[in-house]
Every structure is written in C-alpha cells, then in structure tokens.
N, C-alpha and C positions, 0 to 999 in steps of 0.2 A: 524465785528471782534467777533470771538467766545465769550462767556462768561468767559471760563478758562483765554485767553489771556488777555482779559480785566483786570480780576481781578489781574493776575501776574502784569500785566503792572502798575495798581496802587500801589501795595505794594511796586514793587520795584523802584519805583518814590521818589527820596531822599526827596523833599519838601512834599510829600503826606504821608511818613513814620512816620512824628511827628503826624499825626491825628489817626494813630492806637489806640494808647491806649484812646483815646476820643471814638472811634467808638466801642470798648469793652466795656467802660463805659456805654454808650447809650444801647450796646445791653443787658448787666446785669440789666441796668435800666428796659429795656423793658420787659423781662423775670421774672424780681420781680414783675412788673403791673400785670402780667398775674398770675402768682403764687396768689397775693394778690387776685385778682378777685375769681379766684377759690376757695379760702379759706373760703369765708366769707359766703357761702350756709351753712342754719341752718342743716346742719348733719354731722355726724361722717363717714369719710373715712377710710378704711381698714388698712392704716399706720398710724391712730390717735393712739397717746400713752395714752389711756385711763388712766392709773396709774398716768402719771403724772400730770393729770387735776383732780384727785378726783372722778374716777367713777369707779366702777366694771365691769358692763356693761352701755352701752351707753344710756343716760337718755330717757325717754321714756315719751311724746312724746319729741323732741327736741325743746327748746325755744330759740326762738331769741330775748336776749337782747338788741341787737346792737341799737334797736329803743326804748328802756325804758327809756331812760336818756338825750334826746336830750336838754334838757331845762336847767335851771339855778340852779336846786337842783340835787345833785349828789347823794342824799337818796332816790330818785326816783327809781334808780337802783337796792337797795337793794332786796335781794330774803328774805321774810320772813320767820321765823321758823327755823333758823338755831342756836339760840340761846337756851340753857337748860334754865327752869324756875323752881323755888322753890316756892310754894303757903307758904310756912311755914315761910318765911323771916328771917330764923334765919342766926346769924352771924357765920362765917366761918373763918378758919384760913389756913394757909401753912407752911409747916416746915421753920423754919430759921425766919420767920417774927412776929414780936409782934402786929401787926395790925390786926382789924377784919374786916370783909366787907359782907353783905348779896349779894346775887346771883344777886339782881337787882342791886346794884351799881356794883359788877365785869364785868358783861356784860353792863353796862350803855353806850350808843350810845355816848354821848356828856361828860362824865366825868368817865370813866372808874377807876377800883382799880389800885391803885400802889404800891404792896406789899413791893418792896424795893426801896424806894424813896433814900437811899444813895448809890445805884449801878449807878446811873448816874447823872450829873448835873442838874438843876432845868427846867422842861419842858417849852417851850414856851407855849403861850395859844393855838396856832393852834393845837400843838401836844397832849396836855392835854384834850381840851376840844372842840377843831372843832370850827364851827362856826353854832349854831344850827338854826339860823334866816334864812341861806339860804339851810339847811340840809347838812352841809358838816361835816362828822363824825370826831371825834377825831383820829388822825393818830395813837394813843396808842392803841385804841381798836382792830386794827387788826396787827399792825407792833410791838406791845408790847412796854412798856415805854422804853427798852433798846433797841428797834430794832433788835432784834433776829428772829422775825417772825415765821409764821409756814407754814405748807407744802403747802396750798392754797395761801399764798401770798408771799411776798419779803422779803428777809433779808436785812434790809437797814443800819443797825450799821456798821462803819467803810468805807463806801462809801465816795469819795471824796465828795467835795462842788460842783466842777465843773462836775460830772459824774451824782450826783444827779439832777441837776438842767437840766441837758440836757433831762435827761427820762422823767422829768415833761413836760418839752416843746415837746418831741416825743410824749408824750401821748396826751397833747392838740391838739397838731396840726396834729393827725392823722397818725404819722411817726411809733409810736408802738401800733399796734393791738392784741389782743390775737386771735389766731386761732380757740376758742371754742366760738361759739356763745350764749352757754350756761353758758357761765361764767360771772355771774353778777358782780364780783367786779371787773373783768378786764374793764367793761365799768363805773363803779362807780368810776374806780380809774381814766380814762379819763377825767370823768366829775369833779371830785375834783381837777385835775391839771388846768382844764379850769378854774375854779373858785377861786383858789388861788390867791391871789395879789403877786406881785414881793417880798415884804417884807415879807408875810406868808412862800412861798417858800423859800427863803433863811434862815429865821429862822429854818424851819424843816431841811433843808441841814444841816446846820452848826451844828445843835442840833445833829442829827445822826451821822454826820461825826466826832464827837469828842468822839464817844463811840465806843471803841474796840469791834469788833465781836470776841465772846467768842465759844469754842469747844461746839457745838451744837448737832450733830449726830454722833451716833457709826454706823458703816457699818458691816454688817455680810453676808456673803456668805452662801448660802443655797439651798438646792432643795425643802424645804417647807417654809412655812409662817405660823404664827398663824391665825386662821380665823378671818376676821374682817369684819365690816362694814364701808359704806362711810356716813358721816352726810350730811345734805341737802346744807352745805356750803363748802363742798369739802375736809373735814378733815377725813383720814381714822382713825378708834379706833378698838383696838383690843376686840373681843367678850370674855364673860367671860368663862372660864373653859381652858382646855391646849389643845384642838382641834388643828389640822393644816390642811393645804389643799396645794396642790402642786403650785409652785410659779410659773412656766412656763416662758414665755417671758415677763417679768414685774419685775419694781423695786418697793417693797413696804415699804412705809414710814409710821411709828407707833409711837405715843406717849410712851415713856416710862411708863407714867402713864398717863391712858385716864383721870382718875379723876384729876389729876392736870392740865394737859392739857385743857381739854375740859370743864371741868366745872369750875376749878379755874383760869384759865388761868395764870397759874404760869410761870412767865418768866425766872425761872431756871431749869424748867422742859424741857429738851431735847427729842430728836428723837433719833428711831433706824430703820436703814433702811436695809431690806432683799434684797440682790441681788445674781441673779443666780451665781453657782460657775465657777468661770475664768473671772469673771466680773474685778476684780481689776488689774489682770495681761494686759488683752488685753486693759482697761482703760489706764493703765499707757504707755503702747505702744502708742497708739492714741494721748494721751496729749503730751507724750515727743517727739515723731519722727512723728507722722501724722500717722503712719503705711501706708498702701498702698491705703488710700482714702482720706488722707485729710492732714493739715500743722499742726505742731506743735503748741501747745497752749502756751507754754512757749514765745514765741518772745513777744506777746501783754499782756498777763497776769502774767509775771514774773516769773524767774525759780523756786519761791517757790509758784507761782499762788495766792500770794497775791496784783496783780496788779501793774501796770506802769502807766506812764501818758497818755497812749493810751487807756489801756485796765482795766476793774474794778477788784477788788479780788474776787476771786471765791472759792479760799479753804475753804475747811469746810462747806461750805454752802448746804442748803437742794437740794437735790438730784431731788425732785420733781419740784423744782422750775427752776434747771439747765436742766433736760428733758425739760420743757414747753419752755425756752427759743430756745433749739436747734432746736426744732420742728417749733416754730415761725418764726427762721430766716430761716430755710429750706421751709417754705410756702410762704415766701417774705413778712411777716406780722411786720418786724421789718426793717426799711428804715431809720434810723437816722445815726449818725457819725460812720463810720467803717462799715456799714451794707454790704457795696459790700464786703468787706473783709471778714467778716463773711460767708456771703453767700458761697464764695470759700470754705471755710473750712468746710461747713456743707452740701452740696450739694449730696456727696455721701455717706454720713452716713446712714446706716441700723438701724432697731429699736434696733438690739444688740449693735451696736457701740455707741447708744444713751445712751443705759442702762451702757454700760461699763464706758463711759466717765462720766456720772452723778455720778456714784458709784465711780470713783477713785478721782474726786474731791471733793466729799463730804467727803472721808476718809482722806483728807491732813488737817495738821494742819492750822488752820486760822491765 
C-alpha cells in the first residue's frame, strides 16, 4: 500500500480520528523541543530582537550564563558592575517622599530602600530582604516594592496568585527559559525559583497580586529616538543632550528620568517607549483580530487585555518584556501551561509584528 493511501486510510478511520489531536500535540511538542535545543547556543541569531533584551549590538563575546548558577546560591548568577556607586555616601531623596537613603541602601541586595511604604501593604520578609544566607536577593531590588518592574525584568504587580506560582514552578523546572544565554538575571530568577520554599513563594505571590499594576509606559510613534546607552544589566538610558538617531526596526524603552530610575530606583518614575510609525495601528489589528498571521489575543487575555482565568494581564506592561516573551515563545523556550496555544499564536510573527504587538499592548490602560 502506498504512503498516501495509508495516511488517508488512517485519517478516515473513525476510531483513529480521535487520535488526531493527540498526534498534533505530540508534533507541536517535538517541534518545540527542536526549537529549544537550537536556541541555547551562546550566540544571537539574525532574528534576535536585541532591543527587547537590552542590547544595542550583540554582546562581545557572548557569555553563556546558563552554567553559572546551577548550585544552591542564586546570587552566583549575578553579573557584577550593574549598579551605580557613590563614594560620598550622601543622603538622597526622591520627589514626593520624606525619606532619605544613601545610594548604598538604595541598591542594597538584601535590604533595598522603600521610598513609598504607604503605596503597598507591608512587604513579606522574602520580598523586602530575600535570604542572604543562601544568596537569594530581595524581590524588591529588581521588581521594586510595588511590583512595577523595569525593562530588564518582569512587571509582577497585579498577577493572579495562581499564575505567579505557575511561573515560579516553570522557572524552577526548566519549562521557562530565556532565549538569551547572556541574560544573567534570567538564569538567576530560575535559581531563585528553585531556592524558594513553598511558603515564601506563596507570600511573594499573594503580596504582589494584591497590588494593582499602575500606568507605567508612554508609547510614542517616531522615526527617531534620543541617543541612548545600554547599561550592563540591560537598562537603556538616554544620553545627555538632545541628539537623536534613527529608530529603525526597533522599539526602544527609556526611563522618563534616568536619574530617578537608574540611580534612585524611584518606583513612581515610569518609562517612555519609542515605536516605529504605524506600529500602534498594526498592533491593534494583530491583537484584536490576529491579522493574517496569528489569532486574536483578546480570547485569552481579555477584551481589555487585563487578564482572564487562562491568560495573564498584559495591558500597559513593559513592551521590552512583552517582546522578550513573544520571542521566547517563538523559540520554544516557554513550555508551561498554555504554551502550545501561544506557539500557534506567535509562530508566524515577524520582527515588525512583535514590535507592533508590544507597542500596542504597552499603550493600553492596565
């Protein structure tokens, strides 16, 4: 019997027809594993969105951080030199706060400054201080006390407890891996997820879930962007002066105030994102209808993109983060719950599509 007849006979057999969804699922899983294996090489491919991972040009030489913290100390993953220093140790302030802190306290790994303690409930120990004994940094040093986060990490405020805990489990078990072998904090986060006790994980989840995510990003369509630099820890910052450069095929997210964000870590000072002209219209088309390459995002993430029982809230969140997740999904590096559905949604997206979706989603009211 020829191959075509055999295939046709299998599909048309009533008993076997029930197996088709299973076979499709296995095929998707196999393809996902192939993508995952291809993506761990310590290099950056032509379709790698440098802008989403905090690079202007590929890092030289590319460092493979995936092997840097396989032990029990998450801090071993930390890339040194990312925080500003102040030898004068003078007291500093931010607008709207009566508190004063030195830069050493502001950037403290295990007891970072909390400028606005009235903006959130009391922080659990794991959020405020981490666990110095095992090298587990405070959640608040990266995600901020209010959970708004920065472009190089995740906005965790307002996520459901269930989704938060699922992501920690995916990180701990290798189902959620960064596509960038140079991204130290991605591997540190996985190590932290492995080090957390179930009680600590739930405390962090319940704390950040209780804080509504606030408007954080202003999206501007433009052909140019202010000249900027990339910090060692993946944050873009505007250069001094008024010089600009062509934006090109990028979405560039900058602090509204470099001093407030990078130096003072002010949790009320947001971001501005520069997207190519036409991105918002194309993004709206893709998000609301799927355009000609995807499926609408509203079914899982809600009509207002503020989340449902099966999809997390994404409205108003950092476009760099959104772009990273779309790319990671494309490369098969996120394999947790709903990953197969997301694979179908992202597989045909181009770089321009990812930029457009990230810009539109970030422009929505959270």
